[in-house]
VOPAGU-2260 file (C-alpha; in pm, 1 decimal, decimal comma):
REM VOPAGU-2260
SITE   aa  ch    i         X         Y         Z
SITE  MET   A    0       5,6      -1,9      -2,4
SITE  LYS   A    1     112,0     360,5     -69,8
SITE  PHE   A    2      69,5     667,0     135,1
SITE  PHE   A    3     168,7    1034,3      89,2
SITE  ILE   A    4     214,2    1334,7     300,5
SITE  PRO   A    5     220,7    1695,5     162,6
SITE  LEU   A    6     535,2    1867,9     267,9
SITE  GLY   A    7     468,5    2212,8     415,7
SITE  LEU   A    8     712,9    2480,1     492,1
SITE  LYS   A    9    1077,7    2400,6     537,0
SITE  TYR   A   10    1262,9    2523,4     855,8
SITE  GLY   A   11    1620,7    2491,4     806,7
SITE  ASN   A   12    1674,9    2117,7     714,2
SITE  TYR   A   13    1339,8    2008,4     841,9
SITE  TRP   A   14     997,8    1998,2     668,6
SITE  HIS   A   15     675,9    2085,0     848,9
SITE  LEU   A   16     456,4    1777,4     752,0
SITE  GLY   A   17      80,8    1783,2     687,0
SITE  ASN   A   18    -176,4    1495,3     693,6
SITE  VAL   A   19    -123,7    1149,3     572,2
SITE  TYR   A   20    -329,3    1037,0     277,2
SITE  GLY   A   21    -403,3     676,4     188,2
SITE  PRO   A   22    -382,7     392,0     150,2
SITE  TYR   A   23    -357,8     366,7    -236,8
SITE  GLU   A   24    -290,6      60,9    -446,0
SITE  ASP   A   25       1,2     185,2    -639,3
SITE  ASP   A   26     216,5     485,5    -751,9
SITE  LYS   A   27     -22,9     563,7   -1038,8
SITE  THR   A   28    -331,6     609,7    -796,6
SITE  VAL   A   29    -108,9     826,2    -560,1
SITE  GLU   A   30      -7,6    1053,0    -848,2
SITE  GLU   A   31    -375,4    1081,4    -975,7
SITE  GLU   A   32    -484,7    1187,8    -622,7
SITE  ILE   A   33    -199,9    1435,8    -593,8
SITE  ALA   A   34    -300,4    1588,0    -926,3
SITE  ARG   A   35    -661,8    1606,7    -810,4
SITE  LEU   A   36    -569,0    1784,3    -492,9
SITE  CYS   A   37    -314,8    2024,4    -632,1
SITE  PRO   A   38    -389,7    2075,5    -996,9
SITE  ASN   A   39    -122,4    2233,9   -1201,0
SITE  SER   A   40      99,1    2306,8    -887,8
SITE  LYS   A   41     459,7    2376,2    -960,3
SITE  THR   A   42     573,4    2412,8    -601,8
SITE  ASP   A   43     398,8    2155,8    -393,3
SITE  GLN   A   44     611,8    1850,4    -285,5
SITE  PHE   A   45     496,7    1521,1    -135,1
SITE  LEU   A   46     664,2    1241,6      67,1
SITE  ILE   A   47     532,2     902,6     -81,3
SITE  PHE   A   48     603,1     583,5     114,2
SITE  ASP   A   49     507,5     230,2     144,9
SITE  GLY   A   50     328,7     112,9     457,1
SITE  TYR   A   51      57,9    -109,6     606,5
SITE  VAL   A   52    -221,4     -59,4     845,1
SITE  ILE   A   53    -239,3    -260,8    1165,1
SITE  ASN   A   54    -481,6    -277,0    1456,3
SITE  VAL   A   55    -363,8    -278,0    1820,5
SITE  LYS   A   56    -348,5    -632,2    1965,1
SITE  PRO   A   57    -569,7    -660,9    2262,5
SITE  SER   A   58    -428,1    -732,6    2601,8
SITE  PRO   A   59    -469,6   -1092,5    2723,0
SITE  LYS   A   60    -590,9    -934,2    3050,9
SITE  GLU   A   61    -868,3    -747,9    2888,9
SITE  LYS   A   62   -1212,3    -855,0    3020,4
SITE  PRO   A   63   -1512,8    -893,3    2795,9
SITE  GLU   A   64   -1703,0    -559,5    2777,9
SITE  SER   A   65   -2004,8    -717,2    2965,0
SITE  GLU   A   66   -1774,9    -791,9    3248,4
SITE  LYS   A   67   -1609,6    -449,7    3286,2
SITE  ARG   A   68   -1691,4    -233,6    3587,7
SITE  GLU   A   69   -1767,4     140,5    3577,8
SITE  PRO   A   70   -1468,4     372,2    3569,4
SITE  GLY   A   71   -1338,0     628,1    3820,6
SITE  ASN   A   72   -1336,7     443,2    4150,7
SITE  MET   A   73    -998,7     530,3    4301,2
SITE  GLU   A   74   -1017,4     229,9    4541,5
SITE  ASN   A   75    -956,0      16,5    4221,2
SITE  TYR   A   76    -613,4     181,3    4168,0
SITE  VAL   A   77    -285,2     179,5    4347,3
SITE  LYS   A   78       5,1     423,3    4305,5
SITE  LYS   A   79     343,9     259,9    4221,5
SITE  GLY   A   80     613,0     518,6    4212,5
SITE  ASP   A   81     478,1     793,7    3978,7
SITE  VAL   A   82     225,0     570,8    3802,7
SITE  TRP   A   83    -131,0     459,3    3908,7
SITE  LYS   A   84    -189,1      95,0    3847,3
SITE  CYS   A   85    -506,5    -127,6    3839,4
SITE  ARG   A   86    -525,5    -337,7    4155,0
SITE  ASP   A   87    -669,6    -638,1    3965,5
SITE  CYS   A   88    -441,2    -651,0    3652,8
SITE  ASP   A   89    -155,9    -411,0    3718,2
SITE  ALA   A   90    -229,8    -210,9    3390,5
SITE  ASP   A   91    -136,5     159,1    3378,2
SITE  ILE   A   92    -442,4     366,8    3446,7
SITE  LEU   A   93    -546,6     606,7    3172,1
SITE  GLY   A   94    -755,2     926,9    3173,0
SITE  SER   A   95   -1037,8    1014,2    2947,7
SITE  LYS   A   96   -1179,9    1357,1    2913,0
SITE  VAL   A   97   -1561,3    1396,4    2990,3
SITE  ALA   A   98   -1754,1    1707,7    2892,2
SITE  HIS   A   99   -2042,6    1820,5    3113,4
SITE  PRO   A  100   -2273,1    2072,5    2955,9
SITE  ILE   A  101   -2364,0    2374,4    3180,7
SITE  TRP   A  102   -2727,1    2415,9    3223,1
SITE  ILE   A  103   -2851,9    2767,6    3319,4
SITE  ARG   A  104   -3171,8    2759,0    3531,4
SITE  GLY   A  105   -3465,8    2934,7    3373,1
SITE  PHE   A  106   -3293,3    2945,6    3034,4
SITE  ALA   A  107   -3430,1    2716,2    2750,1
SITE  GLY   A  108   -3151,4    2543,5    2580,7
SITE  GLY   A  109   -2797,3    2544,7    2678,8
SITE  SER   A  110   -2515,4    2804,1    2683,7
SITE  GLY   A  111   -2285,3    2598,1    2468,1
SITE  GLU   A  112   -2023,0    2587,8    2747,3
SITE  CYS   A  113   -1894,6    2277,6    2923,0
SITE  GLU   A  114   -1705,9    2186,9    3227,9
SITE  TYR   A  115   -1444,6    1915,8    3165,4
SITE  GLU   A  116   -1302,7    1655,6    3388,7
SITE  THR   A  117   -1051,9    1366,9    3343,1
SITE  VAL   A  118   -1194,9    1035,0    3458,0
SITE  PRO   A  119    -939,9     757,6    3537,0
SITE  TYR   A  120    -997,3     407,2    3399,1
SITE  CYS   A  121    -834,9      77,0    3364,2
SITE  PRO   A  122    -836,2     -25,6    2991,5
SITE  ASN   A  123    -860,2    -394,2    3082,3
SITE  CYS   A  124   -1105,4    -396,3    3365,4
SITE  GLU   A  125   -1337,0     -88,2    3322,4
SITE  LYS   A  126   -1548,1      68,8    3053,6
SITE  LYS   A  127   -1387,4     366,2    2878,1
SITE  PRO   A  128   -1578,6     683,3    3009,0
SITE  ASN   A  129   -1824,8     845,4    2771,1
SITE  PHE   A  130   -1717,6    1177,3    2642,0
SITE  ASN   A  131   -2066,7    1311,7    2679,0
SITE  GLY   A  132   -2107,8    1352,0    3058,7
SITE  ALA   A  133   -2409,4    1456,1    3274,0
SITE  PRO   A  134   -2515,8    1822,8    3275,3
SITE  VAL   A  135   -2424,9    2044,3    3562,3
SITE  ASP   A  136   -2627,3    2338,3    3691,8
SITE  ASP   A  137   -2479,2    2682,4    3674,4
SITE  ASP   A  138   -2544,7    2826,1    4027,9
């Protein structure tokens, strides 16, 4: 499989890289896509490379989704040095951002603002927190 990256501005010996495009079957389809994106360009440059796409291998310690507990209970974690670990499987504890929309009393609709919190969770033993959290009142 082929991929390409448009090269942006050059700073000294280093290029600022843009988005990665692909995968494409061969060089011809890459060149056709570049011509479509930048018709008649005399200055744009691209890095073309071979690659392949892989998925992350699941941990053998990961529980089935139906057996996972709710996230965020600090009693399920233990601090080892500078890192929080799961008491059950010893995995590193991750954090997921959760947005709580702010409700203004007496105001129909929302203000468009949110409060954010980071909820800890074990990727093996707990469900990943939903980004869309419960609303909070603006008192």
